[in-house]
C-alpha positions in Angstrom: -10.8 -18.6 -20.9 -13.4 -17.1 -23.0 -15.7 -17.3 -20.1 -13.2 -15.7 -17.6 -12.2 -12.9 -20.1 -15.9 -12.1 -20.8 -16.4 -12.0 -17.0 -13.3 -9.6 -16.7 -14.6 -7.3 -19.6 -17.8 -7.1 -17.9 -16.2 -6.3 -14.6 -14.1 -3.5 -16.4 -16.9 -2.0 -18.3 -18.9 -1.8 -14.4 -16.0 -0.5 -12.9 -15.4 2.2 -15.7 -18.9 3.4 -15.9 -18.8 4.3 -12.2 -16.6 3.5 -9.3 -18.3 5.2 -6.4 -21.9 4.8 -7.2 -23.6 1.9 -5.4 -22.2 -0.9 -7.3 -24.8 -3.6 -8.0 -24.7 -6.8 -9.6 -24.8 -5.7 -13.2 -21.1 -7.1 -13.6 -22.1 -10.4 -12.5 -24.4 -11.1 -15.9 -21.5 -13.7 -16.7 -21.6 -15.5 -13.2 -23.1 -18.5 -14.6 -20.8 -18.7 -17.2 -17.9 -18.5 -14.8 -19.4 -20.8 -12.2 -19.9 -23.3 -14.8 -16.8 -24.1 -17.2 -14.0 -22.0 -15.3 -14.4 -23.5 -12.2 -14.6 -27.2 -13.7 -11.3 -26.6 -15.1 -10.3 -25.5 -11.5 -11.6 -29.0 -10.5 -9.2 -30.8 -12.6 -6.2 -28.9 -11.0 -7.3 -29.4 -7.7 -8.9 -32.7 -7.4 -5.6 -34.6 -6.7 -3.9 -32.4 -4.7 -3.6 -32.9 -1.0 -5.2 -30.2 1.3 -2.5 -28.1 3.0 -2.1 -28.2 6.9 -4.2 -26.2 9.1 -3.4 -22.4 8.7 -0.8 -21.0 11.2 0.6 -17.5 11.1 4.0 -16.8 11.0 4.4 -13.5 12.6 7.9 -11.4 12.8 9.0 -8.9 15.7 -19.1 16.9 -6.6 -19.6 14.8 -3.9 -23.0 13.8 -2.9 -23.6 15.3 0.7 -23.1 13.2 3.5 -25.6 13.0 6.4 -23.6 14.0 9.6 -24.0 12.0 13.1 -22.5 12.6 16.3 -19.1 10.6 16.5 -19.4 7.0 18.2 -16.6 5.5 19.7 -17.8 2.0 19.9 -18.9 0.4 16.4 -22.5 -0.1 16.0 -22.2 -3.7 14.6 -19.4 -6.1 13.5 -19.9 -5.1 10.0 -19.2 -1.4 10.6 -16.2 -2.4 12.7 -15.0 -4.3 9.3 -15.5 -1.4 7.4 -13.4 0.5 9.7 -10.6 -2.1 9.6 -10.6 -2.1 5.9 -9.4 1.3 6.0 -7.0 1.0 9.1 -5.4 -2.2 8.4 -4.9 -4.6 5.4 -8.3 -6.2 6.0 -10.4 -7.2 8.9 -10.2 -10.5 10.6 -12.2 -12.0 13.3 -9.6 -11.1 16.2 -9.3 -7.6 15.3 -12.8 -7.1 14.9 -13.5 -8.5 18.5 -10.5 -6.1 19.6 -12.1 -3.1 18.0 -15.7 -3.9 19.5 -14.0 -3.9 23.0 -11.7 -1.1 22.9 -13.8 1.3 20.6 -12.2 3.3 17.7 -10.5 5.7 20.0 -9.2 2.9 22.4 -8.1 0.5 19.3 -5.9 3.3 17.8 -4.4 4.2 21.0 -3.7 0.5 21.7 -2.0 0.4 18.0 0.2 3.4 18.7 1.7 1.7 21.7 2.5 -1.7 19.9 6.3 -2.1 19.0 7.3 -1.7 15.5 8.2 -5.0 13.8 11.4 -4.8 11.7 11.7 -5.6 7.8 15.3 -5.3 7.8 15.4 -7.9 10.7 13.6 -10.2 8.6 15.7 -9.5 5.6 19.0 -10.1 7.3 17.6 -13.6 8.9 16.6 -14.6 5.6 20.1 -13.5 4.4 21.9 -15.6 7.1 19.7 -18.6 6.0 20.4 -18.5 2.6 24.1 -18.1 2.9 24.2 -20.9 5.5 22.5 -23.4 2.6 24.6 -21.8 -0.3 27.4 -19.7 0.7 27.9 -18.1 -2.6 24.0 -17.0 -2.7 22.3 -13.8 -1.0 19.0 -12.4 0.0 17.8 -10.1 -2.6 14.2 -8.0 -3.4 12.5 -11.1 -3.0 13.1 -11.1 0.7 11.9 -7.7 1.0 8.4 -8.6 -0.5 8.4 -11.7 1.8 8.8 -9.4 5.0 6.2 -6.9 3.4 3.6 -9.6 3.1 4.3 -11.4 6.1 3.9 -8.3 8.0 0.7 -7.0 6.1 -1.1 -10.4 6.8 0.3 -11.4 10.0 2.1 -8.5 11.7 1.3 -7.8 15.2 1.0 -4.0 14.6 -1.3 -3.7 11.6 -2.2 -0.1 11.9 1.5 1.0 11.6 2.2 -1.6 8.5 -0.7 0.2 7.0 0.6 3.7 7.5 3.6 2.3 6.1 2.2 1.3 2.8 0.3 4.9 2.6 3.6 6.7 3.3 5.5 4.6 0.9 3.2 5.9 -1.8 3.6 9.6 -0.8 7.5 9.2 -0.4 8.2 7.3 -3.2 11.7 5.3 -3.8 11.4 2.6 -6.4 13.5 -0.7 -6.5 12.8 -0.6 -10.4 15.6 1.7 -10.4 18.6 -0.4 -10.3 20.5 1.6 -7.9 17.9 0.8 -5.3 17.0 -2.5 -6.7 20.6 -3.7 -6.0 20.3 -2.5 -2.4 17.6 -4.5 -1.0 18.7 -4.7 2.9 18.3 -0.7 2.6 14.9 -1.0 0.8 13.5 -3.0 3.8 15.3 -0.1 6.2 13.3 2.3 4.2 10.3 0.5 5.4 11.4 0.6 9.0 12.1 4.1 8.7 8.6 4.8 7.5 7.2 2.6 10.2 9.2 4.7 13.1 8.7 8.3 11.7 5.2 7.4 10.5 4.1 7.5 14.2 6.2 10.7 15.0 6.3 14.2 13.4 6.0 15.3 10.0 9.1 17.4 10.5 11.0 14.6 11.7 9.7 12.2 8.9 10.5 14.8 6.2 14.0 15.1 7.4 14.6 11.3 7.6 13.2 10.7 4.1 15.8 13.9 3.0 18.8 12.0 4.6 18.1 8.7 3.5 20.7 7.4 1.0 18.0 5.7 -0.9 16.1 8.8 -1.7 19.5 10.5 -2.2 20.0 7.8 -5.0 16.8 8.2 -6.2 16.2 11.7 -6.8 20.0 12.6 -7.0 20.6 14.2 -3.8 23.4 12.0 -2.8 26.8 13.4 -4.2 25.1 16.5 -5.3 27.8 19.4 -5.5 27.6 23.2 -5.2 28.1 25.1 -8.4 31.4 25.6 -10.4 31.6 28.6 -12.5 34.6 27.0 -14.3 32.9 23.9 -15.5 29.5 25.4 -15.6 28.2 22.8 -13.1 25.0 23.7 -11.0 23.3 21.9 -8.3 21.0 19.0 -9.3 17.2 20.5 -8.8 15.6 16.8 -8.9 15.2 16.5 -5.1 14.7 20.2 -4.7 11.7 20.0 -7.0 10.1 16.8 -5.4 10.5 17.7 -2.2 8.2 20.8 -2.4 5.8 19.2 -5.4 5.3 15.9 -3.7 6.5 15.7 -0.3 5.3 18.8 1.6 3.5 21.3 -0.8 2.1 20.7 -3.7 2.2 22.9 -7.1 -1.0 25.0 -6.3 -1.8 27.3 -3.4 -4.2 25.6 -1.0 -6.9 26.9 1.3 -6.9 25.0 4.7 -9.7 22.7 3.3 -7.4 21.6 0.4 -9.5 23.7 -2.2 -7.3 26.0 -4.4 -6.6 29.5 -3.5 -7.7 31.4 -6.2 -6.7 34.7 -7.3 -8.9 36.6 -9.9 -10.6 33.0 -10.3 -7.2 31.5 -11.3 -5.2 29.1 -9.3 -1.7 30.4 -8.4 1.3 28.1 -8.3 2.9 27.5 -4.7 6.8 28.1 -6.0 8.7 29.3 -8.7 11.6 28.0 -10.7 13.8 30.5 -8.6 12.6 28.6 -5.3 13.6 25.3 -7.0 17.1 26.8 -7.5 17.4 28.3 -4.2 16.4 25.1 -2.4 18.7 22.9 -4.5 21.7 24.7 -3.0 20.6 23.4 0.5 20.7 19.7 -0.7 24.4 20.2 -2.0 27.4 18.4 0.1 25.4 15.5 1.3 26.5 11.9 0.6 27.4 8.5 2.1 27.9 7.9 6.0 31.8 7.4 6.0 34.6 7.5 8.3 36.3 10.1 6.7 35.1 13.3 5.2 36.9 13.4 2.0 36.5 13.3 -1.9 36.6 9.5 -2.1 34.0 9.1 0.8 31.8 11.6 -0.8 32.0 10.0 -4.3 32.2 6.2 -3.3 31.4 5.9 0.0 35.0 4.3 0.7 38.3 5.8 1.3 41.1 3.1 1.1 40.2 0.6 3.7 37.8 3.2 5.5 34.0 2.5 4.9 31.0 2.1 6.9 29.2 -1.2 6.0 25.8 0.5 7.1 26.0 3.3 4.7 23.3 2.3 2.7 20.8 2.7 5.6 22.7 5.2 7.9 21.5 9.0 7.1 23.6 10.8 4.8 26.3 12.9 6.4 27.4 16.5 5.6 30.6 17.3 3.3 30.9 21.0 3.9 33.6 21.5 1.1 30.9 20.4 -1.5 28.1 22.3 0.2 27.0 25.9 -1.5 28.1 28.9 0.4 26.0 31.1 -1.7 22.7 32.8 -0.4 19.9 30.6 -0.6 16.4 32.1 -1.2 13.3 30.1 -1.4 9.8 30.9 -0.4 10.1 34.1 1.2 13.0 32.5 3.3 16.6 33.5 2.8 19.9 31.7 4.0 22.8 34.0 4.1 25.9 33.3 2.5 27.9 31.0 4.5 31.6 31.1 5.2 32.6 28.2 6.4 29.7 26.1 4.7 27.2 24.9 7.4 25.2 22.2 5.3 23.3 21.2 8.7 22.0 24.6 9.6 20.9 25.1 5.9 19.1 22.0 6.2 17.4 23.0 9.4 16.0 26.2 7.8 14.6 24.5 4.5 12.9 21.3 6.3 11.2 24.2 9.0 10.3 26.1 6.2 8.8 23.3 4.1 7.0 21.8 7.3 5.7 25.2 8.5 4.2 26.3 5.0 0.4 26.8 5.1 0.1 24.3 2.1 1.7 21.5 3.8 -1.2 20.6 6.2 -3.8 20.4 3.7 -1.8 18.8 0.9 -0.5 15.9 3.1 -3.5 15.4 5.0 -5.7 15.1 2.0 -3.4 12.6 0.3 -3.2 10.2 3.6 -7.3 10.3 3.6 -7.0 9.3 -0.1 -4.7 6.5 0.5 -6.5 5.3 3.6 -10.4 6.2 3.4 -11.6 7.9 0.4 -10.4 9.3 -3.1 -12.8 12.5 -2.8 -13.1 13.7 0.8 -15.4 16.6 1.2 -13.5 20.2 1.9 -14.7 19.9 5.6 -13.1 16.3 6.0 -9.8 17.8 4.7 -10.0 20.9 6.9 -10.7 19.1 10.0 -7.8 16.8 9.6 -5.5 19.6 8.3 -6.3 21.4 11.5 -5.2 18.6 13.6 -2.0 18.8 11.2 -1.4 22.3 12.4 -2.2 21.9 16.2 -2.9 18.7 17.5 -4.7 20.3 20.6 -1.6 20.5 22.7 0.5 23.2 20.4 2.2 20.5 18.4 2.5 20.7 14.5 2.6 17.4 12.4 2.0 15.0 14.9 1.2 12.3 12.6 -0.6 10.0 15.2 -3.0 12.7 15.8 -3.4 13.2 12.0 -4.1 9.3 11.6 -6.5 9.3 14.5 -8.4 12.3 13.1 -8.3 10.6 9.2 -9.7 7.4 10.8 -12.2 8.5 13.3 -13.8 11.5 11.4 -17.5 11.4 11.0 -17.3 11.3 7.2 -15.0 8.2 7.2 -17.5 6.3 9.3 -20.4 7.1 6.7 -21.6 5.9 3.5 -22.3 7.8 0.5 -22.2 7.5 -3.4 -19.3 9.3 -3.8 -17.4 7.8 -0.7 -14.7 5.1 -0.7 -11.8 4.3 -3.1 -11.1 1.5 -5.5 -8.9 -1.1 -4.1 -5.4 -1.3 -5.5 -4.3 -4.8 -6.1 -2.0 -4.9 -3.1 -4.6 -4.1 -0.9 -7.1 -6.9 -2.5 -4.7 -9.8 -1.9 -3.6 -8.8 1.3 -7.4 -8.5 2.2 -7.8 -12.1 0.8 -4.8 -13.5 2.9 -6.1 -11.8 5.9 -9.6 -13.0 5.4 -8.4 -16.7 4.7 -5.3 -17.2 6.8 -2.6 -19.3 4.7 0.0 -21.3 6.0 3.6 -20.7 4.3 5.5 -24.1 3.3 8.8 -22.4 3.8 7.9 -20.1 6.7 9.2 -17.2 4.6 6.1 -15.9 2.8 7.5 -16.0 -0.9 4.8 -14.3 -2.4 7.5 -12.8 -4.9 7.8 -10.1 -7.5 4.0 -9.4 -8.7 4.5 -6.7 -11.3 3.0 -8.5 -14.3 -0.6 -7.2 -14.6 -1.3 -10.5 -17.1 -0.5 -13.0 -14.5 -0.2 -11.3 -11.2 -1.2 -8.0 -9.2 0.3 -5.6 -11.7 1.8 -4.0 -8.7 4.7 -4.8 -6.2 5.4 -2.6 -3.1 8.2 -0.3 -3.4 8.3 -0.8 -7.4 6.6 2.2 -8.6 7.1 3.3 -12.3 8.4 6.9 -10.9 8.7 9.1 -8.0 4.8 10.1 -9.1 3.8 6.6 -7.4 1.7 3.9 -9.4 -1.1 6.6 -10.0 -1.7 10.4 -9.4 -3.8 11.3 -6.4 -6.0 13.6 -8.7 -6.4 11.2 -11.5 -10.2 11.4 -13.5 -10.7 8.2 -15.4 -12.1 9.7 -18.6 -15.8 8.4 -20.1 -16.8 7.2 -16.8 -19.9 8.4 -14.6 -17.1 9.1 -12.1 -15.4 11.5 -14.2 -19.0 13.2 -14.9 -19.6 13.5 -11.5 -16.2 15.4 -11.1 -14.6 12.8 -8.9 -11.3 11.6 -9.0 -10.5 7.9 -8.9 -6.6 7.4 -8.6 -6.2 3.9 -8.7 -8.1 3.6 -11.8 -4.9 4.8 -13.8 -3.8 1.1 -13.3 -7.2 -0.3 -14.3 -7.3 -1.7 -17.8 -8.8 -4.7 -19.7 -5.3 -6.5 -19.1 -5.4 -5.8 -15.5 -9.0 -6.8 -14.6 -8.4 -10.3 -16.7 -5.2 -10.6 -15.0 -6.9 -10.0 -11.9 -9.6 -12.8 -12.2 -7.2 -15.4 -13.7 -4.4 -14.8 -11.1 -7.1 -15.1 -8.2 -8.6 -18.3 -10.1 -5.0 -19.6 -10.0 -4.7 -18.7 -6.3 -7.7 -20.4 -5.4 -6.8 -23.9 -7.0 -3.0 -24.1 -6.4 -2.1 -21.6 -3.6 -0.6 -18.1 -3.6 3.2 -17.3 -4.2 6.3 -18.8 -5.6 6.3 -22.7 -6.6 8.7 -24.2 -4.3 10.2 -27.4 -6.3 11.0 -30.6 -4.5 14.5 -31.1 -3.4 16.8 -33.9 -2.9 15.9 -33.8 0.9 12.0 -33.8 0.6 10.6 -31.3 2.7 6.7 -31.6 3.9 4.6 -29.7 1.8 7.3 -28.8 -0.9 6.5 -29.0 -4.7 3.7 -26.7 -4.9 3.0 -22.8 -4.0 4.3 -21.7 -1.0 1.0 -20.2 0.8 -1.7 -22.9 1.2 -4.8 -23.1 3.1 -7.0 -25.6 4.6 -10.3 -25.0 3.0 -12.2 -27.7 5.0 -14.6 -25.5 6.9 -15.7 -23.9 3.7 -16.0 -27.2 2.1 -18.3 -28.3 5.0 -20.6 -25.5 4.1 -20.9 -26.3 0.4 -23.8 -28.5 0.5 -25.5 -25.2 1.6 -24.8 -22.5 -1.1 -26.6 -19.9 1.0 -24.6 -20.4 4.1 -21.5 -20.8 2.1 -22.0 -17.2 0.4 -23.0 -15.7 3.8 -20.0 -16.9 5.3 -17.6 -15.8 2.6 -18.9 -12.6 1.9 -19.1 -11.9 5.5 -15.1 -12.3 5.5 -14.5 -10.3 2.3 -17.1 -7.8 2.3 -17.3 -7.1 5.8 -21.1 -8.2 5.9 -23.6 -10.0 4.0 -23.6 -9.4 0.1 -26.5 -6.9 -1.0 -29.9 -9.0 -1.5 -29.3 -8.8 -5.7 -26.0 -10.1 -5.3 -26.4 -12.6 -2.7 -29.3 -14.3 -4.9 -26.9 -14.1 -8.1 -24.3 -15.9 -6.0 -26.3 -18.8 -4.4 -27.6 -19.4 -8.0 -24.3 -19.5 -9.3 -22.9 -22.1 -6.7 -26.0 -24.0 -6.8 -25.4 -24.4 -10.6 -22.3 -26.6 -9.9 -23.3 -29.8 -9.0 -22.3 -32.2 -6.3 -22.5 -36.0 -6.7 -24.4 -37.7 -4.0 -22.0 -39.1 -1.4 -21.9 -43.2 -1.9 -19.5 -43.3 1.3 -15.8 -44.0 0.8 -16.3 -44.9 -2.7 -16.7 -41.6 -4.3 -15.6 -39.3 -1.1 -12.7 -37.8 -3.2 -15.0 -36.7 -6.2 -17.5 -35.2 -3.6 -15.0 -33.4 -1.8 -13.5 -32.0 -5.3 -17.0 -31.1 -6.3 -17.5 -29.1 -3.0 -14.0 -27.5 -3.4 -15.3 -26.2 -6.8 -18.2 -24.4 -5.3 -15.8 -23.0 -2.7 -13.6 -21.7 -5.2 -16.1 -20.2 -7.6 -17.8 -18.5 -4.6 -14.6 -16.8 -3.3 -13.4 -16.0 -6.9 -16.8 -14.3 -7.9 -17.0 -12.2 -4.6 -13.7 -10.8 -5.2 -14.3 -9.9 -8.9 -17.4 -8.0 -7.7 -17.4 -4.2 -7.5 -18.7 -4.8 -4.0 -15.2 -6.2 -3.1 -13.0 -4.1 -5.5 -14.6 -0.7 -4.2 -13.6 0.2 -0.6 -16.7 1.7 0.7 
């Protein structure tokens, strides 16, 4: 344990000193310790365990100036292709690299746009049916949402769409930490489907789908929101009215097209005022559950007697004019005149049109998508280039998210390396990259990764379980006391990085290497082959075959995890660490188990050490 924690602290110190600088092997000074004692313990755990069956996928339907180069459509190398796929998917695979090398950047992106979307809700419903068949009193829950997420992230046929879904889920945040949402897992799966559908459409349509989704309505109190009442003193709830501007469209500071603050007299200017919040809050009154009747009972409960819509958790909220404000609604220089009768749909259209057309929206949304996919510190020129595409896709259309995504991924700055480029990989992306690099088989077929909230024994991050509407971290977070901060660079993902989470990551992946990934599936009364172990297992025989040649082993593993060979000093340290782990001389059948166990220790150590280096943890 001491060796693992010591290595973790050295790694933490290395990351804290500077995320985006060229991360060297200084964090690996404890390699020999980790390569010795800790993997030896791993050998004890895995020595007697049967190797899993061959993998099979279960697929369900101040910045430093960058030297500019003319845009190229075909990657110059497989390493460059792998780096592109680190941004455009949950991690490169050999097959996807082949596809990208054949189609080129533009062709690959266009091909991805044509692929049909896979459905998280369909996966959840199939799991629910299977669970109920086995145990009629049971039902699917949140775990089945995570199962679908991980299955699609790792094995899905539409990797670009699924990566976009995860990025959008961190801009338009709902969280299952809130029990109002956590108790509706089918609706959470449908939320992911909505992001996948609208994420390849127009921003304006996405904003409307978000605004009317009952999960957002529950999360930010726009569902059952009522007009003002002078007798009781009630006023419309302003929660969603505030966040739809602050987080989902404009941001709080007026921006130039390149994302820099639009200063007046050297001072940043706020985008909206409290009066703007109060004015637009009136728009978001009179919306509630989809229901057969338009009455108070349906508005409040989604049910009126025996009348109800069983899909009310997933259908867009419907308008209840009797609860909608008829007062004039003024915000952002726009006024919706007083209404008689109330017209919620007309009010909503004006409000969303105004937000989508606001000059702040293009740079605000564009920069955040760049941060989620490519780099934490895009240059103003990069932001401006993407924002201009947001404003006009070349055919006069505004908010074309396909065009925006293509512009983000194929911009020259995205394809270049620099000391300020890149982003810290958040935990979900690390595990996904590992599972795509080394395909695992699910014993159950259901990809039971489970909740990964714990930062001591797991990832410290679960999709759709952010602590608040502000996501797991802020887009402008600057880690105090770091070289990154001294250079004026933000590092959003470092907000969830600390001594505990770094140690937790190393320990979690050490356990994954030795025992498999995910939930433990206990033996049942009717034995099922492969049970009584963690659900996701890999056959490491190909890597074990390389264990007699540490340099070849390290090269093979680094190519999968880093996109190419490890830098020279790191490669040397990794090879030395692996070599230090002795393998007995083979005496034939008499000691084959001990020989293979020792080779597996070398594989485990090499993979773990690579995944704990800044070279892996920082996406460049």
